[in-house]
N, C-alpha and C positions, 0 to 999 in steps of 0.2 A: 442192198445198196440204197434203196428208196427210203429205208428207215433212217438213214443218216440225215436226210432232209428234215426230219422231225427232231432227232436227238441232238444235233449240234446247236440249234437255236435254244432248245430247252436247257442244255448244259450252260450256254452262255448266259441265259437269263438267271439261272440259279446261282451261277458264279457272281454275276452282277449284284443280285440280291444279298448274297453273303458279304460282298465288299461294301455295299451300302450299309448293312447292319453293323459291320465292324467300324466303319468311319463314323457312324452315328454314335456308337458306344464310346469311341475316342473323344468325340466332341462333347458328350454329355458328362464326361468326367468319371466313367466307370473304373478307370485304371489309375486313379489319382493316389489312393491310400491303400496299397496292397499289404503293407506291414501292419497297419491298424486292424484290418479285417482278420488277419492271421492271428493276432494277439487276442482279439475279442472271441474267437472260436475256442481258444484253449483257456480262457479266463474262467475261473470258477464263480465269480461274482461276489467274493467276500468283501469287496470294497464298498458295498452299498451300506448306507447308514441304517441302523435299527430304528424302527418306528414303533 
């Protein structure tokens, strides 16, 4: 039972850290262009000009 005194604040801290990281990623625009990233992965790069 004494272990809960340590585990509950640690769990709350890690949850808050995860929430902060998620909100930061939303604010910095990480989820703005999901379709573009998906198409860039499967693109074979043939549209580059020959030099």
